[in-house]
C-alpha positions as CSV (number, residue, x, y, z in Angstrom):
1,M,68.0,-18.7,-30.8
2,S,69.9,-18.2,-27.5
3,V,72.2,-15.4,-26.6
4,D,75.2,-17.7,-27.0
5,R,74.3,-18.5,-30.6
6,M,73.5,-14.9,-31.3
7,V,76.9,-13.8,-30.0
8,L,78.7,-16.4,-32.1
9,A,76.7,-15.4,-35.2
10,F,77.4,-11.7,-34.7
11,A,81.1,-12.3,-34.1
12,G,81.4,-14.4,-37.3
13,C,79.6,-11.7,-39.3
14,V,81.9,-9.0,-37.9
15,V,85.0,-11.0,-38.8
16,L,83.7,-11.7,-42.3
17,L,82.8,-8.0,-42.8
18,G,86.2,-6.9,-41.7
19,V,87.9,-9.3,-44.1
20,A,85.6,-8.2,-47.0
21,L,86.2,-4.5,-46.3
22,A,90.0,-5.1,-46.0
23,H,89.9,-6.8,-49.4
24,Y,87.7,-4.4,-51.3
25,V,88.0,-1.1,-49.6
26,N,91.2,-0.6,-47.5
27,P,93.6,-3.0,-45.9
28,W,93.3,-1.2,-42.6
29,W,89.8,-2.7,-42.2
30,I,91.5,-5.9,-41.1
31,G,91.6,-4.2,-37.7
32,L,87.9,-4.8,-37.3
33,S,88.5,-8.6,-37.6
34,V,91.4,-8.3,-35.1
35,F,89.2,-6.4,-32.7
36,A,86.5,-9.1,-32.9
37,G,89.0,-11.9,-32.4
38,L,90.6,-10.3,-29.4
39,N,87.1,-9.7,-27.9
40,M,86.2,-13.3,-28.4
41,I,89.4,-14.4,-26.6
42,Q,88.8,-12.0,-23.8
43,A,85.2,-13.2,-23.4
44,A,86.3,-16.8,-23.3
45,F,88.5,-16.1,-20.3
46,T,86.4,-13.5,-18.4
47,G,82.8,-14.4,-19.4
48,F,82.2,-10.6,-20.1
49,C,80.8,-9.9,-23.5
50,P,79.2,-6.5,-24.4
51,A,77.3,-8.1,-27.3
52,A,75.7,-10.6,-25.0
53,M,74.5,-7.8,-22.7
54,V,73.0,-6.0,-25.7
55,F,71.2,-9.1,-26.9
56,K,69.9,-9.8,-23.4
57,R,68.4,-6.3,-23.3
58,L,66.8,-6.9,-26.7
59,G,65.0,-9.9,-25.2
60,V,66.9,-12.8,-26.7
61,K,66.4,-15.9,-24.5
62,P,69.3,-16.6,-22.2
63,G,72.0,-19.2,-22.9
64,V,74.5,-20.9,-20.6
65,A,77.8,-19.2,-21.5
66,F,77.1,-15.5,-20.8
67,R,75.2,-14.9,-17.6
């Protein structure tokens, strides 16, 4: 799996986790999903993604989106 796919999978998990926590624990957890969504929009325009940097350091093979 490439860095690109790992970032997408991680972002999807964070969004779903935020929604589940907001539903079952406290509505303020929706902020986690909002943060993930804003980070995805920011990464689309700038190409800067902290999660991609972490995955690269962990040895995940490079993709084409985040260099």
